[in-house]
Steps between C-alpha positions, in 0.01 A plus 500: 500500500410154630162339438357297789269204439261411784309171488189434710276199537186706563328784320445677832873526570570607142239776525667633812838507328358679196414805705868597514621762257679369191345154525334321207329165468673235290271265309634360175754780479462570129469875558636579846823301457558648157460849646752420772745363245462819298598712801171595667620620842152583633466140622728382779313188613293228332238295682380157394255245646537121485139417597400219256137621497611791283584256220170312499238491224150416625207440264158420640201498269517817293722685748880515494753633749863552406763552766711811447811290435339288228705544183386571147644163395284320758188679376580429134519124561210465746213313326224686688647843419506455123304822442781696665786320327530756216541782753756303701697410187506867400740572786855482364670182388523162679768614747298805606177300528674256735568790738230763439221477756136597534583743780787659311277561198262701716778747582676503162494842332406535134608365254516193725219334696308337215353234729360770729307630199329161472423496873343847477271386219394205718412728795742316728541563870841554658566349843747616762533436874244772575235364263386516138426786264391533137795505262400839361529657846826318564660623177395857576679492836787263434769771517434548871452130581744367761339160546573163343235388252413139580261396221258601228159346448260508207221313328629282219372632167342282238745456210273684257449797734863599566746642249855627538735671259855626541654712225880512486766579242708191577317170520446292698655670804529870423394782730141614451393773265165437666292218641125454515282257695124473452247304703169497316173330592224468244162345428439203273470728196834668579368823655748626760353535847819569696842630398828567680791621290844555654790677332875486551742783412213749480604634840782423743293202623216288358176691454145430387344638182168579666352709220571227249348244737174696512499540122515122455192425709214383283729449201602192311858451389475633149715772346203735477373453854836526677599819316376733780706305755813532285443874472459528878787278615748789508298700749692559822821330391847641564735272307863469596791596277808279507761367254242248372230746394380856551181594679365627166562166328347297780184714495476473120522120483288425809161498321645295216617225733185510712301446183717202405459352847122538502453363150745210535 
């Protein structure tokens, strides 16, 4: 079966083409091309867009916007995105990071999509031709999305307020056992006033640990005070099982690694 590649200069034309059955969007190609090479016959046509705006990084004040075609390598070396560099570098090795894109990470199924975990913790917005929506709503409905994502936007975190951890069996570029991102705001004495914790591999897409977030409010980052959050972090999770790790194992080690992240 032949695979057709369609190239468009505008997102509008690409969106129209994506409505056809068997059509998928081609960003960096790290997942969709691999699937085609492995014999996935559900896709008969790939659509790509050459609009240079999709590859732009814009930072203004404390706000950043990343075009959907911005690569992990570009994020990792951008001086104003240093807080996100660990999450970008967690995506594969150098060759993968040169291809893997922001937009592709939003659609990547677990155990992939580590950068999307970071974006969820940062309460990013996802932009498409029709407008913007919160990343949490986008991730919930991504399976039915037939529109090209154009950009993500978020407030740049202070270095001390954002933490990211990827756990893998093969370092530095192994597939995730799990990933965790935490965006914490606190008072001068270290009391947490706001918490967003995002998890990877605890469902088929990134999810928030909302019960653990609530348990952290009013706490300081000590082993004693974060204990209730560690006990609550498994609430509502549905970890995946794959050749890397079982659902049971992922659930067992999740509180351990969250504790290490919070106390680092």
